[in-house]
Backbone as CSV, one residue per row, in Angstrom:
resi,resn,N_x,N_y,N_z,CA_x,CA_y,CA_z,C_x,C_y,C_z
1,MET,-26.706,-17.181,9.538,-27.011,-15.925,10.207,-27.107,-14.818,9.174
2,GLU,-28.255,-14.123,9.140,-28.418,-12.991,8.230,-27.642,-11.782,8.780
3,ASP,-27.690,-10.672,8.043,-26.952,-9.481,8.464,-27.260,-9.158,9.930
4,THR,-26.212,-9.204,10.745,-26.345,-9.009,12.190,-25.284,-8.021,12.652
5,GLU,-25.677,-7.076,13.469,-24.722,-6.099,13.987,-23.839,-6.757,15.038
6,VAL,-22.521,-6.644,14.864,-21.578,-7.183,15.833,-20.635,-6.071,16.264
7,THR,-20.097,-6.203,17.463,-19.253,-5.164,18.054,-17.783,-5.538,17.949
8,VAL,-16.981,-4.581,17.549,-15.526,-4.771,17.478,-14.959,-4.787,18.895
9,VAL,-14.101,-5.772,19.183,-13.427,-5.809,20.482,-11.950,-5.440,20.371
10,ALA,-11.366,-5.606,19.188,-9.949,-5.266,19.030,-9.596,-5.180,17.555
11,VAL,-8.683,-4.281,17.223,-8.089,-4.189,15.893,-6.585,-4.155,16.081
12,GLU,-5.896,-5.127,15.508,-4.461,-5.293,15.766,-3.687,-5.364,14.460
13,SER,-2.599,-4.618,14.370,-1.693,-4.752,13.234,-0.942,-6.075,13.352
14,ILE,-0.905,-6.830,12.261,-0.227,-8.134,12.290,0.858,-8.224,11.227
15,GLY,1.237,-7.082,10.671,2.259,-7.064,9.636,1.981,-5.932,8.664
16,GLU,2.756,-5.888,7.603,2.640,-4.819,6.625,1.266,-4.847,5.948
17,ASP,0.524,-3.763,6.068,-0.794,-3.622,5.431,-1.720,-4.785,5.761
18,ALA,-1.744,-5.194,7.010,-2.619,-6.293,7.428,-3.035,-6.094,8.880
19,ILE,-4.294,-6.432,9.156,-4.816,-6.324,10.513,-5.627,-7.569,10.842
20,ALA,-5.779,-7.810,12.130,-6.719,-8.803,12.633,-7.782,-8.052,13.415
21,ILE,-9.045,-8.348,13.120,-10.157,-7.699,13.803,-10.913,-8.755,14.608
22,GLY,-11.066,-8.488,15.900,-11.838,-9.362,16.761,-13.226,-8.791,16.988
23,PHE,-14.236,-9.658,16.971,-15.625,-9.254,17.180,-16.243,-10.061,18.316
24,GLU,-17.208,-9.457,18.988,-18.026,-10.232,19.908,-18.886,-11.206,19.109
25,THR,-18.960,-12.425,19.562,-19.757,-13.425,18.862,-21.239,-13.225,19.181
26,PRO,-22.065,-13.013,18.166,-23.495,-12.818,18.434,-24.169,-14.136,18.807
27,GLU,-25.293,-14.032,19.463,-26.035,-15.214,19.878,-26.424,-16.044,18.649
28,GLY,-26.194,-17.340,18.757,-26.579,-18.250,17.689,-25.562,-18.404,16.583
29,PHE,-24.435,-17.678,16.652,-23.428,-17.773,15.594,-22.508,-18.960,15.863
30,ALA,-22.489,-19.908,14.961,-21.628,-21.091,15.079,-20.826,-21.217,13.799
31,ALA,-19.513,-21.333,13.916,-18.658,-21.418,12.737,-17.396,-22.192,13.074
32,ARG,-16.777,-22.715,12.042,-15.530,-23.448,12.157,-14.402,-22.649,11.516
33,PRO,-13.170,-22.798,12.013,-12.051,-22.125,11.342,-11.943,-22.614,9.900
34,GLY,-11.837,-21.651,8.990,-11.829,-21.963,7.565,-13.092,-21.517,6.867
35,GLN,-14.195,-21.374,7.606,-15.382,-20.776,7.014,-15.188,-19.259,6.908
36,PHE,-16.071,-18.597,6.148,-15.913,-17.159,5.977,-17.235,-16.441,6.216
37,VAL,-17.115,-15.135,6.443,-18.274,-14.285,6.706,-18.247,-13.089,5.766
38,LYS,-19.422,-12.507,5.548,-19.521,-11.253,4.801,-19.573,-10.105,5.786
39,VAL,-18.767,-9.081,5.536,-18.683,-7.920,6.424,-19.120,-6.680,5.650
40,ALA,-20.037,-5.923,6.233,-20.516,-4.679,5.630,-20.429,-3.555,6.652
41,LEU,-20.069,-2.356,6.170,-19.958,-1.182,7.035,-20.986,-0.147,6.629
42,ALA,-21.523,0.539,7.608,-22.466,1.615,7.346,-21.796,2.707,6.521
43,GLY,-22.476,3.148,5.479,-21.953,4.222,4.652,-21.007,3.772,3.565
44,VAL,-20.722,2.467,3.483,-19.840,1.929,2.446,-20.662,0.994,1.567
45,ASP,-20.711,1.273,0.271,-21.562,0.507,-0.628,-21.110,-0.941,-0.778
46,GLU,-19.807,-1.160,-0.805,-19.265,-2.494,-1.019,-19.213,-3.281,0.285
47,SER,-19.372,-4.607,0.172,-19.106,-5.510,1.295,-18.012,-6.475,0.860
48,ARG,-17.416,-7.150,1.815,-16.326,-8.073,1.511,-16.490,-9.359,2.322
49,PHE,-15.894,-10.422,1.798,-15.879,-11.704,2.487,-14.494,-11.931,3.100
50,TYR,-14.488,-12.374,4.352,-13.232,-12.633,5.052,-13.331,-13.969,5.782
51,THR,-12.259,-14.727,5.704,-12.238,-16.049,6.330,-11.910,-15.921,7.808
52,ILE,-12.583,-16.697,8.606,-12.356,-16.693,10.060,-10.943,-17.189,10.353
53,SER,-10.227,-16.446,11.195,-8.840,-16.806,11.497,-8.620,-17.122,12.974
54,SER,-9.697,-17.246,13.729,-9.580,-17.693,15.120,-9.844,-19.195,15.186
55,PRO,-9.298,-19.880,16.184,-9.503,-21.326,16.277,-10.927,-21.720,16.625
56,ASP,-11.687,-20.802,17.213,-13.089,-21.052,17.526,-13.817,-19.720,17.584
57,VAL,-15.112,-19.762,17.879,-15.901,-18.516,17.954,-16.548,-18.377,19.324
58,ALA,-15.945,-18.986,20.318,-16.488,-18.926,21.681,-16.238,-17.542,22.279
59,GLY,-17.276,-16.753,22.418,-17.150,-15.423,22.997,-16.759,-14.365,21.995
60,THR,-15.696,-14.624,21.247,-15.246,-13.710,20.198,-14.793,-14.524,18.993
61,PHE,-14.698,-13.850,17.857,-14.090,-14.466,16.682,-13.296,-13.407,15.937
62,GLU,-12.418,-13.869,15.035,-11.465,-12.977,14.385,-11.456,-13.193,12.886
63,ILE,-11.217,-12.098,12.158,-10.914,-12.175,10.734,-9.568,-11.507,10.489
64,THR,-8.905,-11.921,9.416,-7.654,-11.311,8.993,-7.913,-10.517,7.717
65,VAL,-7.442,-9.280,7.679,-7.747,-8.365,6.579,-6.461,-7.808,5.992
66,GLY,-6.259,-8.021,4.695,-5.188,-7.340,3.986,-5.689,-5.975,3.532
67,ILE,-4.898,-4.935,3.746,-5.344,-3.569,3.482,-4.738,-3.051,2.184
68,ASP,-5.603,-2.771,1.220,-5.216,-2.029,0.021,-5.456,-0.547,0.327
69,PRO,-4.399,0.255,0.413,-4.584,1.663,0.787,-5.557,2.410,-0.119
70,ASP,-5.703,1.938,-1.369,-6.609,2.592,-2.308,-7.969,1.894,-2.379
71,GLY,-8.174,0.888,-1.551,-9.422,0.148,-1.577,-10.551,0.895,-0.894
72,GLU,-11.768,0.431,-1.150,-12.937,1.082,-0.567,-13.246,0.570,0.825
73,VAL,-12.956,-0.701,1.086,-13.359,-1.323,2.348,-12.199,-1.445,3.332
74,GLY,-11.058,-1.900,2.866,-9.936,-2.157,3.763,-9.559,-0.989,4.654
75,PRO,-9.343,0.211,4.102,-8.988,1.344,4.962,-10.061,1.666,5.989
76,GLU,-11.331,1.473,5.630,-12.414,1.706,6.588,-12.361,0.696,7.732
77,LEU,-12.058,-0.542,7.406,-11.913,-1.548,8.454,-10.717,-1.236,9.352
78,ALA,-9.623,-0.772,8.748,-8.431,-0.453,9.527,-8.673,0.702,10.486
79,ALA,-9.654,1.542,10.177,-9.959,2.692,11.029,-10.897,2.346,12.174
80,LEU,-11.399,1.123,12.218,-12.311,0.733,13.290,-11.601,0.722,14.640
81,GLU,-12.381,0.933,15.688,-11.875,0.865,17.053,-12.811,-0.001,17.885
82,ALA,-12.312,-0.452,19.023,-13.143,-1.238,19.935,-14.407,-0.451,20.267
83,GLY,-15.543,-1.135,20.196,-16.817,-0.495,20.447,-17.582,-0.139,19.189
84,ASP,-16.888,-0.025,18.053,-17.573,0.210,16.786,-18.343,-1.047,16.381
85,THR,-19.253,-0.903,15.446,-20.049,-2.040,14.987,-19.987,-2.168,13.473
86,VAL,-20.150,-3.397,13.002,-20.296,-3.696,11.580,-21.406,-4.733,11.455
87,GLU,-21.835,-4.992,10.230,-22.807,-6.041,9.995,-22.098,-7.265,9.421
88,VAL,-22.435,-8.424,9.970,-21.821,-9.682,9.553,-22.925,-10.676,9.206
89,SER,-22.713,-11.437,8.143,-23.600,-12.556,7.832,-22.759,-13.782,7.530
90,GLY,-23.360,-14.941,7.683,-22.643,-16.196,7.476,-22.829,-17.121,8.658
91,PRO,-21.994,-18.146,8.779,-20.799,-18.412,7.970,-21.132,-19.088,6.643
92,PHE,-20.172,-18.992,5.726,-20.277,-19.602,4.417,-19.067,-20.509,4.176
93,GLY,-19.160,-21.312,3.114,-18.019,-22.115,2.679,-18.021,-23.521,3.226
94,ASN,-17.352,-24.413,2.494,-17.257,-25.810,2.922,-15.823,-26.306,3.061
95,ALA,-14.850,-25.396,2.937,-13.444,-25.782,3.086,-12.986,-25.424,4.492
96,TYR,-13.470,-26.184,5.486,-13.185,-25.837,6.871,-12.816,-27.071,7.687
97,TYR,-12.306,-26.802,8.861,-11.826,-27.856,9.768,-13.000,-28.639,10.348
98,GLU,-12.882,-29.975,10.292,-13.929,-30.856,10.808,-13.327,-31.953,11.686
99,ASN,-12.507,-31.539,12.634,-11.926,-32.443,13.632,-10.955,-33.463,13.047
100,GLU,-10.331,-33.119,11.922,-9.322,-34.018,11.365,-8.129,-34.139,12.325
101,LYS,-7.564,-35.310,12.413,-6.466,-35.551,13.366,-5.138,-34.980,12.898
102,ARG,-4.944,-34.891,11.587,-3.696,-34.330,11.067,-4.041,-33.425,9.892
103,VAL,-3.585,-32.165,9.944,-3.921,-31.196,8.907,-2.653,-30.577,8.330
104,LEU,-2.712,-30.311,7.032,-1.670,-29.564,6.329,-2.364,-28.428,5.607
105,ILE,-1.999,-27.194,5.965,-2.624,-26.035,5.351,-1.600,-25.330,4.476
106,LEU,-1.938,-25.209,3.185,-1.111,-24.473,2.237,-1.742,-23.108,2.051
107,ALA,-0.982,-22.063,2.342,-1.531,-20.713,2.392,-0.707,-19.767,1.533
108,GLY,-1.417,-19.006,0.712,-0.783,-17.941,-0.052,-1.341,-16.607,0.382
109,GLY,-0.486,-15.639,0.672,-0.947,-14.306,1.057,-1.889,-14.346,2.242
110,PRO,-3.100,-13.764,2.117,-4.027,-13.699,3.256,-4.577,-15.065,3.670
111,GLY,-4.267,-16.094,2.899,-4.669,-17.439,3.297,-4.048,-17.902,4.601
112,VAL,-3.052,-17.157,5.087,-2.455,-17.525,6.370,-3.434,-17.304,7.519
113,GLY,-4.457,-16.456,7.320,-5.456,-16.251,8.367,-6.140,-17.551,8.764
114,PRO,-6.867,-18.201,7.839,-7.455,-19.488,8.188,-6.419,-20.542,8.534
115,ALA,-5.225,-20.438,7.972,-4.187,-21.435,8.269,-3.848,-21.462,9.753
116,VAL,-3.629,-20.296,10.351,-3.264,-20.289,11.771,-4.439,-20.714,12.633
117,GLY,-5.657,-20.311,12.245,-6.821,-20.710,13.021,-7.031,-22.210,13.020
118,ILE,-6.908,-22.832,11.847,-7.084,-24.285,11.748,-5.984,-25.013,12.496
119,ALA,-4.736,-24.577,12.324,-3.632,-25.251,12.996,-3.770,-25.157,14.512
120,GLU,-4.132,-23.983,15.017,-4.321,-23.843,16.462,-5.429,-24.760,16.966
121,ARG,-6.529,-24.822,16.228,-7.647,-25.665,16.648,-7.255,-27.141,16.634
122,ALA,-6.531,-27.558,15.604,-6.101,-28.954,15.531,-5.222,-29.325,16.714
123,LEU,-4.284,-28.449,17.061,-3.426,-28.717,18.217,-4.238,-28.708,19.505
124,ASP,-5.175,-27.764,19.632,-6.029,-27.712,20.820,-6.810,-29.017,20.984
125,ASP,-7.178,-29.635,19.849,-7.948,-30.873,19.878,-7.082,-32.119,20.010
126,GLY,-5.767,-31.920,20.187,-4.871,-33.054,20.350,-4.339,-33.629,19.065
127,GLY,-4.545,-32.941,17.938,-4.072,-33.422,16.652,-2.714,-32.852,16.276
128,GLU,-2.371,-33.010,14.999,-1.108,-32.512,14.459,-1.397,-31.526,13.345
129,ALA,-0.464,-30.587,13.151,-0.689,-29.544,12.149,0.612,-29.149,11.472
130,ALA,0.499,-28.816,10.195,1.619,-28.282,9.425,1.089,-27.156,8.543
131,ILE,1.905,-26.120,8.382,1.560,-24.988,7.518,2.704,-24.760,6.536
132,VAL,2.358,-24.605,5.266,3.297,-24.137,4.255,2.728,-22.821,3.731
133,TYR,3.435,-21.728,3.973,2.925,-20.371,3.755,3.886,-19.616,2.860
134,ARG,3.358,-19.083,1.763,4.189,-18.334,0.812,3.655,-16.919,0.658
135,ASP,4.549,-15.924,0.865,4.109,-14.528,0.800,5.323,-13.625,0.665
136,ALA,5.134,-12.502,-0.013,6.214,-11.527,-0.138,6.452,-10.786,1.169
137,ALA,5.391,-10.578,1.943,5.486,-9.863,3.221,4.698,-10.661,4.262
138,PRO,5.308,-11.682,4.849,4.570,-12.562,5.770,3.945,-11.801,6.938
139,ILE,2.767,-12.275,7.349,2.051,-11.693,8.476,1.759,-12.784,9.504
140,HIS,1.162,-12.430,10.605,0.837,-13.356,11.698,2.098,-14.059,12.227
141,ASP,3.192,-13.306,12.278,4.459,-13.911,12.705,4.372,-14.479,14.121
142,GLU,3.740,-13.752,15.037,3.684,-14.222,16.427,2.928,-15.541,16.544
143,ARG,1.832,-15.660,15.832,1.061,-16.891,15.916,1.774,-18.048,15.223
144,LEU,2.451,-17.767,14.122,3.227,-18.818,13.462,4.359,-19.298,14.362
145,THR,5.029,-18.364,15.035,6.101,-18.739,15.953,5.551,-19.578,17.100
146,ALA,4.412,-19.167,17.649,3.807,-19.914,18.746,3.404,-21.320,18.303
147,LEU,2.894,-21.445,17.090,2.528,-22.767,16.562,3.759,-23.658,16.435
148,ASN,4.840,-23.082,15.946,6.079,-23.849,15.825,6.558,-24.321,17.193
149,GLU,6.452,-23.454,18.188,6.883,-23.823,19.535,5.985,-24.898,20.143
150,ARG,4.745,-24.974,19.687,3.818,-25.995,20.174,3.984,-27.325,19.438
151,GLY,4.835,-27.375,18.441,5.090,-28.627,17.753,4.562,-28.709,16.348
152,ALA,3.903,-27.669,15.855,3.455,-27.658,14.467,4.658,-27.454,13.553
153,SER,4.561,-27.999,12.352,5.572,-27.763,11.323,5.174,-26.514,10.551
154,VAL,6.047,-25.502,10.524,5.736,-24.235,9.870,6.853,-23.896,8.887
155,ALA,6.493,-23.767,7.606,7.442,-23.359,6.576,6.948,-22.062,5.955
156,VAL,7.769,-21.006,6.035,7.433,-19.705,5.455,8.363,-19.487,4.269
157,LEU,7.773,-19.340,3.078,8.538,-19.317,1.845,8.418,-17.974,1.133
158,ALA,9.464,-17.625,0.398,9.453,-16.422,-0.428,8.521,-16.627,-1.626
159,PRO,8.101,-15.525,-2.291,7.072,-15.622,-3.334,7.356,-16.609,-4.454
160,GLU,8.590,-16.707,-4.905,8.885,-17.583,-6.036,9.383,-18.960,-5.609
161,SER,9.408,-19.227,-4.335,9.931,-20.513,-3.859,8.995,-21.652,-4.232
162,PRO,9.541,-22.779,-4.683,8.694,-23.937,-4.978,8.114,-24.522,-3.696
163,LEU,6.958,-25.132,-3.817,6.259,-25.688,-2.664,6.527,-27.171,-2.467
164,GLU,7.030,-27.841,-3.497,7.037,-29.301,-3.503,7.764,-29.921,-2.309
165,ARG,8.950,-29.428,-1.982,9.719,-30.063,-0.903,9.010,-29.918,0.434
166,SER,8.528,-28.718,0.729,7.853,-28.489,2.006,6.580,-29.320,2.108
167,VAL,5.838,-29.435,1.009,4.624,-30.246,1.014,4.970,-31.712,1.211
168,ALA,5.960,-32.194,0.507,6.355,-33.598,0.632,6.805,-33.929,2.049
169,ASP,7.478,-32.999,2.706,7.954,-33.230,4.072,6.800,-33.354,5.063
170,ALA,5.669,-32.716,4.764,4.565,-32.661,5.730,3.418,-33.610,5.408
171,LEU,3.342,-34.094,4.172,2.180,-34.865,3.729,2.320,-36.342,4.084
172,THR,1.289,-36.893,4.697,1.210,-38.332,4.964,-0.133,-38.839,4.448
173,ASP,-0.309,-40.160,4.485,-1.535,-40.748,3.942,-2.784,-40.309,4.697
174,ASP,-2.629,-39.973,5.976,-3.800,-39.624,6.784,-3.944,-38.119,6.998
175,THR,-3.307,-37.320,6.153,-3.338,-35.863,6.292,-4.478,-35.266,5.482
176,GLN,-5.269,-34.403,6.116,-6.247,-33.609,5.374,-5.578,-32.316,4.929
177,VAL,-5.589,-32.081,3.633,-4.968,-30.893,3.065,-6.013,-29.791,2.893
178,PHE,-5.634,-28.575,3.282,-6.423,-27.372,3.051,-5.582,-26.426,2.199
179,VAL,-6.229,-25.710,1.280,-5.514,-24.740,0.444,-6.310,-23.441,0.429
180,TYR,-5.647,-22.338,0.803,-6.284,-21.021,0.839,-5.387,-20.007,0.136
181,GLY,-5.946,-19.282,-0.821,-5.172,-18.245,-1.499,-5.803,-17.880,-2.821
182,PHE,-5.083,-17.093,-3.594,-5.552,-16.676,-4.900,-5.278,-17.766,-5.939
183,ALA,-5.885,-17.602,-7.124,-5.928,-18.687,-8.103,-4.552,-19.229,-8.476
184,GLU,-3.594,-18.355,-8.709,-2.264,-18.813,-9.116,-1.631,-19.683,-8.031
185,PHE,-1.792,-19.259,-6.770,-1.255,-20.064,-5.677,-1.956,-21.406,-5.596
186,LEU,-3.264,-21.427,-5.797,-3.996,-22.687,-5.743,-3.468,-23.674,-6.775
187,ASP,-3.162,-23.188,-7.968,-2.605,-24.073,-8.999,-1.273,-24.655,-8.551
188,ASP,-0.399,-23.809,-7.998,0.906,-24.288,-7.524,0.738,-25.287,-6.386
189,ALA,-0.187,-24.996,-5.471,-0.367,-25.831,-4.291,-0.907,-27.213,-4.658
190,THR,-1.925,-27.260,-5.506,-2.485,-28.563,-5.867,-1.486,-29.371,-6.693
191,ALA,-0.674,-28.694,-7.516,0.379,-29.402,-8.251,1.408,-29.989,-7.299
192,ALA,1.745,-29.251,-6.241,2.712,-29.746,-5.255,2.158,-30.946,-4.496
193,VAL,0.867,-30.910,-4.171,0.243,-32.058,-3.501,0.310,-33.286,-4.398
194,SER,0.003,-33.116,-5.674,0.069,-34.230,-6.612,1.485,-34.773,-6.733
195,ALA,2.472,-33.868,-6.824,3.870,-34.294,-6.944,4.340,-35.056,-5.717
196,ALA,3.742,-34.763,-4.553,4.123,-35.442,-3.317,3.372,-36.752,-3.120
197,GLY,2.549,-37.131,-4.093,1.819,-38.380,-3.999,0.459,-38.265,-3.346
198,GLY,0.010,-37.025,-3.106,-1.299,-36.821,-2.499,-2.404,-36.756,-3.531
199,GLU,-3.621,-36.519,-3.043,-4.799,-36.453,-3.896,-5.348,-35.019,-3.889
200,PRO,-5.016,-34.231,-4.911,-5.504,-32.838,-4.924,-7.022,-32.731,-4.833
201,ASP,-7.727,-33.686,-5.415,-9.188,-33.621,-5.404,-9.765,-33.800,-3.996
202,ALA,-8.968,-34.364,-3.091,-9.429,-34.556,-1.711,-9.135,-33.339,-0.837
203,ALA,-8.399,-32.380,-1.367,-8.058,-31.177,-0.596,-9.286,-30.286,-0.454
204,LYS,-9.362,-29.578,0.663,-10.397,-28.572,0.886,-9.810,-27.232,0.447
205,VAL,-10.380,-26.645,-0.605,-9.769,-25.510,-1.288,-10.706,-24.306,-1.269
206,GLU,-10.140,-23.141,-0.944,-10.896,-21.886,-0.992,-10.145,-20.899,-1.867
207,ASN,-10.784,-20.488,-2.953,-10.174,-19.552,-3.903,-10.542,-18.128,-3.514
208,PHE,-9.546,-17.288,-3.230,-9.784,-15.912,-2.818,-9.984,-14.971,-4.017
209,GLY,-9.925,-15.526,-5.231,-10.172,-14.691,-6.399,-9.026,-14.725,-7.386
């Protein structure tokens, strides 16, 4: 989908300096949790890429946005209200959910957005899900709690906490691993998968920069 005007349906605070934005799904837009879209605002020169954090795009879809108060795009997105419009293109990326029966999502920082979307979709499809999430200021607490209550394994770790034990507890031979976060987290996550006897090269990985 090329640049298409979409309408905001909701903007919700989900934690410290973080929001979830819901949009009406435009005609012909098909995407999987874990794919990402480019978002552009009128009057703002820069555009940004955000990973879809809803379990599907039926009727509406959601992105999760970390807000840098000094950034050019984040504060503008945080100021949006229902009824406003932005331009969206995509979806992009190949690190997304494809009906795997058992998923383990390793998330650093804003990587928890696609993590909750994938885990919710896997459970909706009758599968199993586990999340290992590391962040200094965790977000999406309500959705993580709901996932835990639905039977997903959810581990929320402090910034310097090692990942190996949590990964080993959740990883099985038939688990598809997803990794979302910044480069340093990706290195830690793939090392933890290897230490647990998994195959890092088989993981679906998205580097946020």
